Backbone as a chain_set.jsonl record, in Angstrom:
{"seq": "MATQPIPEELWTVREYLRTSWSPDREFVDGRIEERNLGEKEHSIIQRYLTVLFAIKRVEWGVEVFPELRTQTQSKRFRVPDVLVTRAGDAFDRYVTHPPLIAIEILSPEDTLTAMRAKAAEYRSFGIDNIWVIDPEPRMAYRYTSAGLEEVRSGELAVADTPIRVVLSELFAELDR", "coords": {"N": [[-48.172, -5.871, 35.835], [-46.677, -4.733, 32.959], [-43.836, -2.668, 32.478], [-43.472, 0.289, 30.605], [-41.052, 1.01, 28.077], [-38.797, 3.705, 28.503], [-38.995, 6.48, 26.504], [-36.43, 7.369, 24.128], [-34.539, 10.214, 24.652], [-34.762, 13.054, 22.622], [-32.397, 15.082, 20.928], [-31.286, 18.485, 20.252], [-29.827, 20.083, 17.391], [-28.117, 22.083, 18.227], [-27.569, 21.27, 20.89], [-26.212, 18.907, 20.352], [-23.91, 19.842, 18.96], [-22.655, 21.291, 20.98], [-21.777, 19.388, 22.66], [-19.276, 17.047, 23.543], [-17.815, 13.905, 22.813], [-15.78, 11.092, 23.491], [-14.888, 8.366, 21.87], [-16.058, 10.529, 19.165], [-19.567, 10.957, 18.429], [-22.327, 10.266, 16.175], [-25.048, 12.239, 14.819], [-28.358, 11.807, 14.254], [-31.265, 12.82, 13.043], [-32.159, 13.922, 15.528], [-31.308, 12.006, 17.287], [-28.641, 10.585, 19.145], [-26.014, 8.715, 17.937], [-23.918, 5.97, 18.559], [-20.694, 5.222, 17.279], [-19.272, 2.412, 15.744], [-16.394, 1.223, 17.15], [-13.122, 0.952, 15.927], [-10.801, -1.696, 15.719], [-7.41, -2.887, 15.977], [-6.7, -3.306, 13.154], [-8.432, -1.572, 11.833], [-7.565, 0.865, 12.873], [-4.901, 0.943, 11.904], [-5.353, 1.112, 9.098], [-6.772, 3.552, 9.018], [-4.785, 5.292, 10.05], [-2.792, 4.988, 8.038], [-4.11, 6.003, 5.727], [-4.612, 8.669, 6.54], [-2.032, 9.674, 7.006], [-0.884, 9.267, 4.419], [-2.483, 11.013, 2.778], [-1.879, 13.422, 4.058], [0.895, 13.637, 3.587], [0.883, 13.868, 0.818], [-0.564, 16.124, 0.383], [-0.001, 18.731, -0.778], [0.827, 18.065, -3.422], [-1.448, 16.711, -4.279], [-3.389, 18.564, -3.815], [-5.082, 18.789, -1.522], [-6.658, 18.558, 1.734], [-6.593, 16.717, 4.758], [-8.643, 15.107, 7.156], [-9.056, 13.275, 10.043], [-11.924, 11.747, 11.395], [-13.893, 13.964, 11.401], [-16.64, 16.012, 12.109], [-19.444, 16.124, 9.97], [-21.925, 17.798, 8.371], [-24.533, 16.404, 6.888], [-27.194, 16.703, 6.364], [-29.853, 18.925, 7.474], [-30.483, 17.991, 10.038], [-28.606, 16.029, 10.514], [-25.543, 14.7, 11.308], [-22.576, 13.251, 10.392], [-19.616, 11.246, 11.022], [-17.121, 10.663, 9.312], [-14.5, 8.179, 9.005], [-12.139, 9.002, 7.713], [-11.751, 12.088, 6.167], [-11.528, 13.976, 3.269], [-10.814, 17.052, 1.912], [-10.846, 19.565, -0.663], [-7.952, 21.508, -1.145], [-8.064, 24.694, 0.293], [-10.815, 24.752, 0.555], [-13.107, 26.134, 2.668], [-14.254, 26.055, 6.017], [-15.877, 26.199, 9.226], [-16.17, 24.959, 12.26], [-17.096, 22.451, 11.593], [-17.793, 20.415, 8.719], [-19.814, 21.597, 6.15], [-20.363, 21.534, 3.461], [-20.137, 19.436, 0.558], [-17.364, 17.311, 0.824], [-14.28, 16.329, -0.862], [-13.635, 13.541, -0.625], [-15.066, 10.897, 1.234], [-14.272, 8.574, 3.627], [-14.886, 5.47, 4.899], [-14.113, 3.01, 7.266], [-14.589, -0.292, 7.837], [-15.542, -1.745, 10.9], [-15.464, -4.706, 12.957], [-18.114, -5.01, 13.908], [-19.618, -3.542, 12.12], [-21.903, -3.52, 9.336], [-22.287, -4.264, 5.846], [-24.723, -3.587, 4.875], [-25.673, -1.505, 6.574], [-23.639, 0.298, 6.055], [-24.066, 0.834, 3.383], [-26.394, 2.36, 3.52], [-25.453, 4.609, 4.884], [-23.566, 5.473, 3.056], [-25.214, 6.112, 0.899], [-26.491, 8.272, 1.985], [-24.311, 10.051, 2.123], [-23.898, 10.335, -0.615], [-26.267, 11.562, -1.404], [-25.868, 13.975, -0.198], [-23.968, 15.007, -1.736], [-21.383, 14.112, -2.077], [-19.023, 12.818, -4.173], [-16.977, 10.942, -4.148], [-16.856, 8.206, -2.409], [-15.515, 5.978, -0.285], [-15.219, 2.709, 0.966], [-13.585, 0.735, 3.22], [-12.721, -2.561, 3.973], [-11.072, -4.108, 6.297], [-10.753, -6.791, 7.239], [-11.329, -8.867, 5.188], [-9.709, -7.707, 3.41], [-10.684, -5.859, 1.427], [-11.925, -3.33, -0.82], [-14.302, -0.818, -1.454], [-16.225, 1.267, -3.607], [-18.679, 3.746, -3.519], [-21.111, 4.388, -5.823], [-23.336, 5.931, -8.201], [-24.608, 3.657, -8.954], [-24.561, 2.118, -6.695], [-22.952, 0.221, -4.034], [-19.827, -0.824, -4.952], [-17.406, -3.29, -5.525], [-13.935, -2.674, -5.536], [-11.895, -3.498, -8.117], [-9.723, -2.831, -9.539], [-7.379, -2.495, -8.237], [-6.705, -0.124, -7.148], [-7.795, 2.83, -5.441], [-9.154, 5.768, -6.688], [-9.426, 9.235, -7.684], [-11.221, 10.648, -10.153], [-9.797, 12.624, -12.811], [-7.779, 13.723, -11.2], [-4.572, 13.584, -9.531], [-4.8, 11.775, -7.526], [-4.304, 8.696, -6.065], [-4.685, 5.639, -4.448], [-3.011, 2.881, -3.697], [-4.106, -0.312, -3.336], [-2.805, -2.722, -2.596], [-0.512, -1.717, -1.284], [-1.736, -0.344, 0.819], [-3.053, -2.42, 2.222], [-0.827, -3.991, 2.861], [0.209, -2.752, 5.012], [-1.066, -3.928, 7.086], [0.349, -6.174, 7.623], [2.666, -5.561, 8.816]], "CA": [[-48.325, -4.915, 34.755], [-45.366, -4.49, 32.357], [-43.447, -1.263, 32.426], [-43.224, 0.75, 29.241], [-39.725, 1.545, 27.941], [-38.71, 5.188, 28.478], [-38.591, 6.922, 25.125], [-35.128, 7.961, 24.072], [-34.595, 11.696, 24.563], [-34.293, 13.711, 21.366], [-31.454, 16.219, 21.096], [-31.281, 19.481, 19.178], [-28.541, 20.256, 16.735], [-27.304, 22.923, 19.104], [-27.077, 20.448, 22.027], [-25.202, 18.002, 19.814], [-22.724, 20.596, 18.639], [-22.068, 21.755, 22.247], [-21.357, 18.241, 23.447], [-18.219, 16.242, 22.895], [-17.66, 12.569, 23.245], [-14.574, 10.462, 23.006], [-14.831, 8.945, 20.551], [-17.2, 11.294, 18.766], [-20.764, 10.203, 17.986], [-23.107, 10.891, 15.092], [-26.356, 12.784, 15.187], [-29.289, 11.42, 13.17], [-32.665, 13.167, 13.279], [-32.382, 14.124, 16.951], [-30.795, 10.903, 18.124], [-27.223, 10.396, 19.204], [-25.666, 7.279, 17.563], [-22.532, 5.62, 18.769], [-20.012, 4.681, 16.086], [-18.538, 1.216, 16.116], [-14.991, 1.547, 17.257], [-12.224, 0.036, 15.21], [-9.731, -2.411, 16.408], [-6.092, -2.625, 15.432], [-6.684, -3.22, 11.709], [-9.129, -0.32, 11.519], [-6.672, 1.958, 13.277], [-3.787, 0.917, 10.962], [-5.832, 1.634, 7.829], [-7.055, 4.987, 9.24], [-3.501, 6.01, 10.141], [-2.114, 4.94, 6.722], [-4.728, 6.974, 4.81], [-4.431, 10.033, 7.04], [-0.619, 10.042, 6.722], [-0.702, 9.359, 2.989], [-3.069, 12.226, 2.286], [-1.129, 14.508, 4.572], [2.183, 13.71, 2.893], [0.596, 14.19, -0.571], [-1.574, 17.226, 0.316], [0.339, 19.753, -1.75], [0.828, 17.434, -4.73], [-2.811, 16.315, -4.635], [-4.29, 19.697, -3.628], [-6.093, 18.367, -0.558], [-6.439, 18.568, 3.199], [-7.144, 15.467, 5.325], [-9.14, 15.191, 8.559], [-9.646, 12.071, 10.618], [-13.054, 11.855, 12.256], [-14.415, 15.338, 11.454], [-18.113, 16.119, 11.962], [-19.862, 16.524, 8.632], [-23.347, 17.994, 8.356], [-25.011, 15.924, 5.596], [-28.577, 17.2, 6.272], [-30.063, 19.889, 8.554], [-30.483, 17.334, 11.378], [-27.752, 14.85, 10.447], [-24.081, 14.855, 11.322], [-21.832, 12.006, 10.311], [-18.229, 11.438, 11.363], [-16.366, 9.675, 8.529], [-13.237, 7.838, 9.562], [-11.193, 9.959, 7.12], [-12.429, 13.041, 5.267], [-10.604, 14.695, 2.43], [-11.372, 18.219, 1.263], [-9.964, 20.243, -1.601], [-7.2, 22.579, -0.508], [-8.759, 25.94, 0.103], [-12.235, 24.683, 0.997], [-13.179, 26.757, 3.954], [-15.338, 25.73, 6.904], [-15.581, 26.608, 10.573], [-15.93, 23.885, 13.203], [-17.444, 21.17, 10.971], [-18.003, 20.46, 7.256], [-21.215, 21.864, 5.716], [-20.422, 21.368, 1.988], [-19.596, 18.148, 0.215], [-15.925, 17.22, 0.673], [-13.839, 15.547, -2.045], [-13.728, 12.117, -0.362], [-15.426, 10.399, 2.57], [-13.726, 7.212, 3.749], [-15.331, 4.653, 6.036], [-13.367, 1.736, 7.484], [-15.443, -1.172, 8.559], [-15.176, -2.422, 12.103], [-16.11, -6.042, 12.936], [-19.513, -4.907, 14.172], [-20.298, -2.918, 11.01], [-22.432, -4.36, 8.249], [-22.295, -3.596, 4.54], [-26.068, -2.997, 4.71], [-25.702, -0.204, 7.253], [-22.738, 1.16, 5.391], [-24.7, 1.272, 2.154], [-27.321, 3.444, 3.849], [-24.628, 5.785, 5.207], [-22.952, 5.913, 1.79], [-26.303, 6.732, 0.128], [-26.637, 9.614, 2.605], [-23.173, 10.858, 1.639], [-24.115, 10.616, -2.063], [-27.342, 12.56, -1.514], [-25.296, 15.216, 0.273], [-23.186, 15.552, -2.885], [-20.024, 13.573, -2.101], [-18.803, 11.992, -5.335], [-15.987, 9.884, -3.876], [-17.18, 7.548, -1.147], [-14.759, 4.76, -0.229], [-15.457, 1.832, 2.109], [-12.489, -0.254, 3.332], [-13.019, -3.639, 4.88], [-9.762, -4.647, 6.607], [-10.743, -8.234, 7.481], [-11.096, -9.638, 3.989], [-8.86, -6.81, 2.586], [-11.451, -5.444, 0.274], [-12.325, -1.933, -0.86], [-15.528, -0.596, -2.256], [-16.573, 2.672, -3.83], [-20.121, 3.902, -3.642], [-21.42, 5.198, -6.995], [-24.813, 6.063, -8.428], [-25.149, 2.284, -9.044], [-24.534, 1.473, -5.39], [-21.642, -0.158, -3.499], [-19.126, -1.626, -5.95], [-16.084, -3.724, -5.143], [-12.835, -2.136, -6.381], [-11.12, -4.653, -8.671], [-8.606, -2.275, -10.325], [-6.152, -2.443, -7.442], [-6.465, 1.225, -6.561], [-8.854, 3.834, -5.255], [-8.671, 6.971, -7.376], [-10.407, 10.28, -7.945], [-11.114, 11.026, -11.577], [-9.27, 13.953, -13.161], [-6.847, 14.215, -10.208], [-3.466, 12.617, -9.386], [-5.057, 10.955, -6.322], [-4.291, 7.223, -6.218], [-4.322, 4.816, -3.266], [-2.764, 1.483, -4.159], [-4.665, -1.201, -2.301], [-1.792, -3.646, -2.111], [0.292, -0.995, -0.323], [-2.563, -0.086, 1.924], [-3.279, -3.638, 2.978], [0.491, -4.475, 3.31], [0.397, -2.211, 6.376], [-1.643, -4.855, 8.089], [1.266, -7.277, 7.838], [3.914, -5.07, 9.431]], "C": [[-46.893, -4.631, 34.264], [-45.081, -2.994, 32.308], [-43.154, -0.924, 30.978], [-41.727, 1.321, 29.169], [-39.819, 3.073, 27.93], [-38.235, 5.584, 27.105], [-37.234, 7.597, 25.173], [-35.264, 9.485, 23.87], [-34.047, 12.161, 23.241], [-33.435, 14.902, 21.732], [-31.736, 17.239, 19.987], [-29.884, 19.525, 18.553], [-27.587, 21.052, 17.608], [-26.761, 22.12, 20.247], [-25.982, 19.519, 21.539], [-23.893, 18.69, 19.607], [-22.014, 21.099, 19.875], [-21.542, 20.621, 23.094], [-20.242, 17.498, 22.72], [-18.134, 14.869, 23.607], [-16.295, 12.061, 22.786], [-14.792, 8.92, 23.056], [-16.146, 9.656, 20.194], [-18.359, 10.38, 18.322], [-21.446, 10.977, 16.837], [-24.43, 11.365, 15.612], [-27.276, 12.576, 13.994], [-30.732, 11.755, 13.606], [-32.993, 13.245, 14.78], [-31.868, 13.036, 17.919], [-29.272, 10.875, 18.062], [-26.88, 8.901, 18.92], [-24.171, 7.077, 17.828], [-21.98, 5.035, 17.45], [-19.324, 3.419, 16.594], [-17.046, 1.557, 16.047], [-14.122, 0.499, 16.537], [-11.26, -0.631, 16.182], [-8.426, -2.089, 15.705], [-6.114, -2.398, 13.944], [-7.328, -1.942, 11.234], [-8.24, 0.84, 11.765], [-5.488, 2.067, 12.313], [-4.199, 1.538, 9.622], [-6.127, 3.126, 7.944], [-5.774, 5.788, 9.305], [-2.804, 6.093, 8.756], [-2.744, 6.008, 5.807], [-4.529, 8.415, 5.281], [-2.989, 10.5, 6.737], [-0.379, 10.215, 5.217], [-1.236, 10.68, 2.425], [-2.379, 13.476, 2.829], [0.191, 14.725, 3.848], [1.978, 14.237, 1.452], [-0.281, 15.455, -0.703], [-1.253, 18.307, -0.668], [0.233, 19.213, -3.171], [-0.604, 17.159, -5.183], [-3.798, 17.446, -4.45], [-5.397, 19.412, -2.669], [-5.701, 18.695, 0.864], [-7.157, 17.317, 3.714], [-7.525, 15.674, 6.769], [-9.672, 13.861, 9.012], [-10.872, 12.42, 11.525], [-13.57, 13.306, 12.464], [-15.935, 15.346, 11.202], [-18.475, 16.724, 10.626], [-21.384, 16.612, 8.619], [-23.906, 17.556, 6.981], [-26.467, 16.383, 5.33], [-28.756, 18.153, 7.467], [-30.027, 19.248, 9.92], [-29.663, 16.076, 11.32], [-26.307, 15.259, 10.364], [-23.466, 13.494, 11.335], [-20.359, 12.315, 10.69], [-17.424, 10.374, 10.565], [-14.981, 9.398, 9.23], [-12.141, 8.729, 9.02], [-12.022, 10.801, 6.109], [-11.405, 13.836, 4.579], [-11.327, 15.827, 1.736], [-10.361, 18.738, 0.243], [-9.237, 21.335, -0.806], [-7.925, 23.894, -0.75], [-10.271, 25.888, 0.426], [-12.297, 25.14, 2.408], [-14.424, 26.225, 4.76], [-14.911, 26.105, 8.342], [-15.261, 25.365, 11.39], [-16.189, 22.483, 12.591], [-17.778, 21.427, 9.505], [-19.485, 20.649, 6.989], [-21.413, 21.716, 4.192], [-19.739, 20.066, 1.663], [-18.053, 18.168, 0.083], [-15.546, 16.45, -0.584], [-14.048, 14.069, -1.837], [-14.191, 11.884, 1.086], [-15.007, 8.924, 2.613], [-14.256, 6.598, 5.051], [-14.604, 3.386, 6.108], [-14.239, 0.872, 8.364], [-14.795, -1.751, 9.812], [-15.852, -3.776, 12.11], [-17.586, -6.013, 13.136], [-20.297, -4.257, 13.033], [-20.819, -3.881, 10.001], [-22.377, -3.572, 6.936], [-23.692, -3.005, 4.342], [-26.167, -1.599, 5.34], [-24.759, 0.766, 6.523], [-23.262, 1.676, 4.028], [-25.606, 2.446, 2.428], [-26.543, 4.714, 4.167], [-24.038, 6.357, 3.945], [-24.006, 6.627, 0.91], [-26.558, 8.109, 0.644], [-25.536, 10.51, 2.121], [-23.389, 11.254, 0.16], [-25.198, 11.673, -2.184], [-26.84, 13.951, -1.072], [-24.459, 15.869, -0.823], [-21.757, 15.066, -2.911], [-19.918, 12.612, -3.271], [-17.902, 10.8, -5.052], [-16.2, 9.354, -2.478], [-16.498, 6.17, -1.186], [-15.055, 4.032, 1.064], [-14.359, 0.767, 2.115], [-12.865, -1.296, 4.341], [-11.71, -4.36, 5.164], [-9.715, -6.175, 6.675], [-10.512, -9.071, 6.193], [-10.162, -8.859, 3.004], [-9.521, -6.464, 1.25], [-11.738, -3.932, 0.347], [-13.479, -1.791, -1.8], [-15.559, 0.924, -2.539], [-18.101, 2.699, -4.003], [-20.373, 4.877, -4.79], [-22.904, 5.307, -7.118], [-25.453, 4.634, -8.589], [-25.134, 1.526, -7.743], [-23.096, 1.149, -4.979], [-21.008, -1.201, -4.47], [-17.724, -2.011, -5.424], [-15.035, -3.174, -6.083], [-11.982, -3.339, -6.783], [-9.884, -4.168, -9.449], [-7.287, -2.234, -9.543], [-5.859, -1.11, -6.845], [-7.769, 2.018, -6.435], [-8.309, 5.124, -5.848], [-9.824, 7.95, -7.487], [-10.184, 10.762, -9.36], [-10.604, 12.448, -11.74], [-8.396, 14.6, -12.072], [-5.672, 13.195, -10.155], [-3.688, 11.639, -8.193], [-5.192, 9.48, -6.647], [-3.901, 6.575, -4.903], [-4.229, 3.394, -3.753], [-3.144, 0.552, -3.02], [-3.659, -2.173, -1.752], [-0.863, -3.006, -1.114], [-0.48, -0.694, 0.963], [-2.696, -1.349, 2.848], [-1.972, -4.299, 3.486], [0.787, -3.925, 4.681], [-0.091, -3.134, 7.455], [-0.648, -5.969, 8.459], [2.546, -6.838, 8.536], [4.006, -5.454, 10.844]], "O": [[-46.009, -4.327, 35.064], [-45.981, -2.176, 32.119], [-42.649, -1.754, 30.221], [-41.26, 2.001, 30.083], [-40.78, 3.651, 27.423], [-37.219, 5.099, 26.606], [-36.916, 8.307, 26.127], [-36.018, 9.95, 23.015], [-32.991, 11.712, 22.797], [-33.697, 15.624, 22.695], [-32.324, 16.925, 18.952], [-28.906, 19.055, 19.134], [-26.402, 20.734, 17.712], [-25.582, 22.259, 20.571], [-24.957, 19.347, 22.198], [-22.854, 18.184, 20.032], [-20.805, 21.321, 19.802], [-20.926, 20.854, 24.134], [-20.246, 17.339, 21.499], [-18.352, 14.737, 24.811], [-15.735, 12.553, 21.806], [-14.864, 8.304, 24.119], [-17.186, 9.431, 20.812], [-18.17, 9.235, 17.912], [-21.171, 12.151, 16.586], [-24.885, 10.967, 16.684], [-27.034, 13.076, 12.895], [-31.324, 11.057, 14.429], [-33.996, 12.691, 15.231], [-31.977, 13.133, 19.141], [-28.692, 11.124, 17.005], [-27.387, 7.988, 19.57], [-23.312, 7.853, 17.408], [-22.705, 4.45, 16.645], [-18.854, 3.368, 17.731], [-16.532, 2.085, 15.061], [-14.408, -0.698, 16.573], [-10.982, -0.158, 17.284], [-8.345, -1.135, 14.932], [-5.593, -1.382, 13.484], [-6.819, -1.293, 10.32], [-8.162, 1.739, 10.928], [-5.107, 3.176, 11.94], [-3.488, 2.382, 9.078], [-5.764, 3.891, 7.051], [-5.674, 6.849, 8.688], [-2.297, 7.146, 8.372], [-2.037, 6.808, 5.194], [-4.296, 9.295, 4.454], [-2.787, 11.617, 6.259], [0.248, 11.184, 4.791], [-0.537, 11.378, 1.69], [-2.302, 14.486, 2.13], [0.56, 15.857, 3.535], [2.822, 14.972, 0.939], [-0.688, 15.803, -1.811], [-2.158, 18.782, -1.354], [-0.387, 19.841, -4.029], [-0.931, 17.358, -6.353], [-4.945, 17.325, -4.879], [-6.549, 19.746, -2.944], [-4.561, 19.062, 1.151], [-8.188, 16.912, 3.179], [-6.813, 16.34, 7.52], [-10.637, 13.352, 8.441], [-10.782, 13.339, 12.339], [-13.657, 13.781, 13.596], [-16.432, 14.774, 10.231], [-17.885, 17.716, 10.199], [-22.063, 15.608, 8.832], [-23.752, 18.291, 6.005], [-26.897, 16.436, 4.177], [-27.914, 18.187, 8.364], [-29.588, 19.88, 10.881], [-29.987, 15.115, 12.018], [-25.893, 16.035, 9.502], [-23.787, 12.665, 12.187], [-19.925, 13.467, 10.68], [-17.095, 9.316, 11.1], [-14.416, 10.249, 9.918], [-11.286, 9.178, 9.784], [-12.841, 10.293, 5.343], [-10.48, 14.341, 5.216], [-12.329, 15.609, 1.054], [-9.18, 18.393, 0.284], [-9.809, 21.986, 0.068], [-8.35, 24.176, -1.87], [-10.905, 26.936, 0.55], [-11.611, 24.594, 3.272], [-15.49, 25.994, 4.19], [-13.727, 26.299, 8.617], [-14.191, 24.778, 11.229], [-15.596, 21.486, 13.005], [-18.021, 22.57, 9.117], [-20.316, 19.931, 7.545], [-22.546, 21.773, 3.713], [-18.857, 19.626, 2.399], [-17.511, 18.959, -0.689], [-16.426, 15.967, -1.296], [-14.565, 13.384, -2.719], [-13.77, 12.571, 2.016], [-15.357, 8.14, 1.731], [-14.087, 7.148, 6.14], [-14.468, 2.706, 5.091], [-14.585, 1.244, 9.486], [-13.646, -2.19, 9.785], [-16.766, -3.983, 11.312], [-18.29, -6.877, 12.612], [-21.518, -4.4, 12.976], [-20.25, -4.956, 9.813], [-22.418, -2.342, 6.945], [-23.813, -1.978, 3.673], [-26.669, -0.654, 4.731], [-25.077, 1.948, 6.398], [-22.945, 2.785, 3.596], [-25.609, 3.421, 1.677], [-26.95, 5.798, 3.75], [-24.005, 7.574, 3.762], [-23.702, 7.629, 0.262], [-26.813, 9.031, -0.131], [-25.805, 11.648, 1.735], [-23.09, 12.379, -0.239], [-25.067, 12.596, -2.989], [-27.346, 14.974, -1.535], [-24.264, 17.084, -0.85], [-20.968, 15.569, -3.71], [-20.691, 11.655, -3.333], [-18.063, 9.748, -5.67], [-15.785, 9.962, -1.492], [-16.846, 5.313, -1.998], [-15.134, 4.643, 2.13], [-14.211, 0.001, 1.162], [-13.285, -0.967, 5.45], [-11.272, -5.16, 4.338], [-8.747, -6.786, 6.221], [-9.592, -9.887, 6.142], [-9.883, -9.333, 1.903], [-9.014, -6.726, 0.159], [-11.786, -3.346, 1.429], [-13.624, -2.515, -2.784], [-14.992, 1.728, -1.799], [-18.703, 1.782, -4.562], [-19.928, 6.024, -4.76], [-23.652, 4.84, -6.258], [-26.654, 4.45, -8.388], [-25.637, 0.404, -7.675], [-22.145, 1.726, -5.506], [-21.566, -2.263, -4.748], [-16.971, -1.163, -4.946], [-15.217, -3.2, -7.3], [-11.441, -4.072, -5.955], [-9.101, -4.974, -9.951], [-6.224, -1.974, -10.107], [-4.882, -0.953, -6.113], [-8.697, 1.872, -7.23], [-7.181, 5.531, -5.569], [-10.998, 7.591, -7.405], [-9.1, 11.224, -9.716], [-10.912, 13.344, -10.953], [-8.27, 15.823, -12.004], [-5.785, 12.085, -10.676], [-2.842, 10.79, -7.915], [-6.074, 9.068, -7.401], [-2.885, 6.937, -4.31], [-5.216, 2.783, -4.162], [-2.599, 0.61, -1.918], [-3.652, -2.432, -0.549], [-0.445, -3.671, -0.167], [0.071, -0.782, 2.061], [-2.475, -1.297, 4.058], [-2.011, -5.079, 4.437], [1.528, -4.54, 5.449], [0.401, -3.127, 8.584], [-0.798, -6.622, 9.491], [3.415, -7.663, 8.814], [4.986, -5.124, 11.511]]}, "num_chains": 1, "name": "protein.A"}
């Protein structure tokens, strides 16, 4: 007689918020989801973006947070690789209102299909600027109402702000 798999235990939001992991995990409808960990290229891109936004925070009117829990729905918490809020946006332990930018950096195990679903969730939450960076082929995407679109302009930007990330400078970090 075959044994039945044990059903995965469901967590409450409260249990999730009271638990910490290293690295942090996401919470999706009662389930804890591991995030694919980046390798060197992922880390370099994450560092570059975090430092760039930190250096430009006054000029650009932003605050930057690597890997900050973000509540996108009542029972969903995501952990974007880099999160950018408007200066002065207040929150307690985690983000509950749409930030200015959510940035995801693909790891070798990530797929664009899974990232599209996560980006759609971010869009439904109200985030207008969703950027996906793929270090391996050195490509960047933005998620818009039309879906995931490759950035061909050479820069990621936020409309009506001075925010500009030059992709050639970003990807040059991988060659250092």
